[in-house]
C-alpha positions in Angstrom: 0.0 0.0 0.0 1.6 3.2 -1.1 1.4 6.2 1.2 1.6 9.8 -0.1 1.5 8.9 -3.8 -0.8 10.5 -6.3 -4.4 9.6 -5.4 -6.3 8.3 -8.5 -9.4 10.5 -8.2 -10.5 9.8 -11.8 -11.9 6.6 -13.2 -10.1 4.3 -10.8 -11.8 6.0 -7.9 -15.2 5.7 -9.6 -14.6 2.0 -10.4 -13.6 1.3 -6.8 -16.4 3.1 -5.0 -19.3 3.9 -7.3 -19.8 0.8 -9.6 -22.6 -0.2 -7.3 -24.7 1.8 -4.8 -23.6 -0.5 -2.0 -19.8 -0.5 -2.6 -17.5 -2.0 0.0 -16.8 1.3 1.6 -20.4 1.5 2.8 -19.6 -1.2 5.3 -17.0 1.0 7.0 -18.8 4.3 6.6 -22.0 2.8 8.0 -25.5 4.2 7.4 -24.1 7.6 6.7 -22.9 6.4 3.3 -26.5 6.2 1.9 -27.8 8.9 4.2 -25.4 11.3 2.4 -27.4 10.8 -0.9 -30.7 11.0 1.0 -29.4 14.3 2.5 -28.8 15.9 -0.9 -32.3 14.8 -1.9 -33.9 16.1 1.3 -32.1 19.5 0.8 -32.8 20.0 -2.9 -35.7 17.7 -3.8 -38.5 20.0 -2.5 -37.4 23.0 -4.5 -36.6 25.2 -1.5 -33.4 26.3 -3.2 -32.8 27.6 -6.8 -30.7 29.9 -8.8 -26.9 29.4 -9.1 -24.9 26.7 -7.4 -21.2 25.8 -7.2 -20.0 22.4 -6.0 -16.5 22.6 -4.4 -14.4 19.5 -4.7 -16.7 17.6 -7.0 -14.1 14.9 -7.5 -15.3 12.8 -10.4 -18.9 12.4 -9.1 -22.3 13.9 -9.9 -24.5 12.3 -7.2 -24.4 15.4 -5.0 -26.1 17.6 -7.7 -28.6 15.3 -9.3 -31.5 16.5 -7.2 -30.3 20.1 -7.5 -30.4 19.9 -11.3 -34.2 20.2 -11.2 -34.2 23.7 -9.8 -30.9 25.4 -10.5 -30.3 27.2 -13.8 -26.6 27.2 -13.3 -24.3 24.6 -11.7 -20.5 24.8 -11.7 -18.6 21.7 -10.8 -15.0 22.1 -9.6 -12.0 20.1 -8.5 -8.2 20.4 -8.0 -7.5 17.1 -9.8 -7.4 17.1 -13.6 -8.3 13.4 -13.9 -11.4 14.0 -11.8 -12.5 16.9 -14.0 -11.9 14.9 -17.1 -14.3 12.3 -15.9 -17.0 14.9 -15.3 -16.5 16.4 -18.8 -16.6 13.0 -20.5 -20.1 12.4 -19.0 -21.3 15.9 -19.9 -20.2 15.3 -23.5 -21.8 11.9 -23.6 -18.4 10.3 -24.3 -18.8 6.6 -25.0 -16.2 5.9 -22.3 -17.9 8.0 -19.7 -18.8 6.5 -16.3 -22.4 5.2 -16.1 -24.4 7.1 -13.5 -27.7 5.5 -14.5 -28.3 3.7 -11.2 -27.7 6.9 -9.2 -30.2 8.9 -11.3 -32.7 6.0 -10.8 -32.1 6.1 -7.1 -32.9 9.8 -6.8 -35.9 9.5 -9.0 -37.2 6.7 -6.7 -36.6 8.9 -3.7 -38.6 11.6 -5.3 -41.4 9.2 -6.3 -40.9 10.6 -9.8 -42.0 8.9 -13.1 -39.5 11.1 -15.0 -37.3 9.2 -17.4 -33.7 8.8 -16.5 -32.6 10.3 -19.8 -34.7 13.4 -19.2 -33.1 14.0 -15.8 -29.7 13.4 -17.2 -30.4 16.0 -19.8 -31.5 18.5 -17.1 -28.2 18.0 -15.3 -26.2 18.4 -18.5 -28.0 21.6 -19.3 -27.6 23.0 -15.8 -23.8 22.3 -15.5 -22.4 25.4 -17.2 -18.7 24.7 -16.4 -16.2 22.3 -14.9 -13.4 24.3 -13.4 -10.1 24.0 -11.5 -10.5 24.6 -7.8 -8.0 25.1 -5.0 -9.6 25.7 -1.6 -6.3 27.1 -0.3 -6.5 30.1 -2.6 -8.3 33.2 -1.4 -10.4 32.8 -4.6 -10.7 29.0 -4.9 -11.6 29.2 -8.7 -8.6 31.5 -9.6 -7.9 32.6 -12.3 -11.7 32.5 -13.0 -14.0 34.9 -11.0 -17.7 34.2 -10.5 -20.4 36.3 -9.0 -21.3 34.9 -5.6 -23.6 31.9 -5.7 -26.9 31.2 -4.0 -25.7 27.8 -2.8 -22.4 26.1 -2.3 -22.1 22.4 -1.9 -19.1 20.4 -0.8 -18.8 16.8 0.0 -15.7 15.1 1.5 -13.3 17.7 0.1 -11.9 20.0 2.8 -10.6 17.2 5.1 -8.9 15.6 2.1 -7.3 18.9 1.0 -6.1 20.3 4.3 -2.8 19.2 6.0 -3.7 20.8 9.3 -6.5 22.6 11.1 -5.2 26.1 10.3 -5.3 25.2 6.6 -8.8 23.7 7.1 -10.1 27.0 8.7 -8.6 29.0 5.9 -10.1 26.8 3.3 -13.6 27.2 4.9 -13.1 31.0 4.9 -12.0 30.9 1.2 -15.0 28.8 0.2 -17.4 31.2 2.0 -16.3 34.0 -0.4 -18.1 32.1 -3.2 -21.4 32.4 -1.4 -23.9 35.3 -1.4 -24.7 36.9 2.0 -27.7 34.9 3.2 -26.8 32.0 0.9 -26.7 28.4 2.0 -23.8 25.9 2.2 -24.6 22.2 2.0 -21.7 20.3 3.5 -20.7 16.6 4.0 -17.5 15.5 5.8 -15.8 12.5 7.3 -15.3 12.7 11.1 -12.2 11.3 12.7 -10.8 9.7 9.6 -7.0 9.7 9.1 -6.9 7.9 5.8 -8.8 6.4 2.9 -7.3 3.7 0.6 -8.0 4.5 -3.1 -6.6 2.5 -5.9 -3.8 1.2 -3.8 -2.8 4.6 -2.5 -3.3 5.6 1.1 -4.8 9.1 0.9 -4.2 11.1 4.1 -7.2 12.8 5.6 -7.3 15.4 8.4 -9.1 13.9 11.4 -11.7 16.4 12.6 -14.5 16.4 15.2 -18.1 17.6 14.8 -17.6 20.5 17.3 -14.4 21.7 15.4 -16.2 21.6 12.0 -19.2 23.5 13.2 -17.2 26.1 15.1 -14.9 26.6 12.1 -17.9 27.5 10.0 -19.3 29.7 12.7 -16.0 31.6 12.8 -16.3 32.0 9.0 -19.6 33.7 9.4 -22.2 30.9 9.2 -25.3 30.4 11.4 -28.6 28.6 11.4 -27.1 25.1 11.3 -29.1 22.0 10.7 -26.8 19.1 11.4 -27.0 15.3 11.1 -24.4 12.9 12.4 -24.2 9.2 11.5 -21.6 7.2 13.5 -19.7 4.5 11.7 -19.7 0.9 13.0 -17.0 0.0 15.5 -14.5 -2.4 13.9 -11.2 -4.0 14.9 -9.7 -3.3 11.5 -10.3 -0.6 8.9 -9.3 -1.7 5.4 -10.6 1.2 3.4 -11.0 4.0 5.9 -10.9 4.6 9.7 -13.7 7.1 9.5 -15.6 7.4 12.8 -18.8 9.0 11.3 -20.3 11.3 8.7 -21.4 14.8 9.5 -24.0 16.5 7.1 -25.3 20.0 7.6 -26.7 23.1 6.0 -25.9 26.6 7.3 -26.6 30.2 6.2 -23.9 32.8 5.5 -24.5 35.9 7.6 -25.0 39.2 6.0 
């Protein structure tokens, strides 16, 4: 097992963790694994939010914005890793070698109780995603050199703990991300709690272990309030083959102003 090598966030990551809805990592994450997708449905499925959305640290995945695609006229996906962005672009362009997200679209349609065709929802997402851009949460403007008008909603799932070497960097990243959001806008956030690593494609990716109180306080310090939090503990286990995550924290919060 290599430690500190380049993490394969592109197709290898998708093949390892997203080929099926109940991939092996779900056993170590616990119920929070599926609750994460339910969370994005609960937040976006009712149409309470609309307008413009940016997803920070999309990786190579779309599951976090499938529900949002019904109501947002503009979605920007972003990631630091070029291979991850390439996978997103392949799907948007209907490349024959693109990853198949069909089962995930069906899952969300089932949650909604919708009779909409998968192809129609896929088209909505393709129309809504206006750009896939480079993102570095450690830059004051994470989308530099591009500049966007502040968004109505920012989403970010399992990004900041993977991108931050320490808690000072984590806090700065949260502050940087907050600049992308309008005053009064909403952040929709998902994070590992207590994890120090995740094995991806034979590479041991280092994660910053954080606690619920630290994460919430960090966002409060960055000007967020009105938190709605959900925490799902991972099962206790003698050995962690994929990740030593202790739980998954999901929350929404409002940017003050």
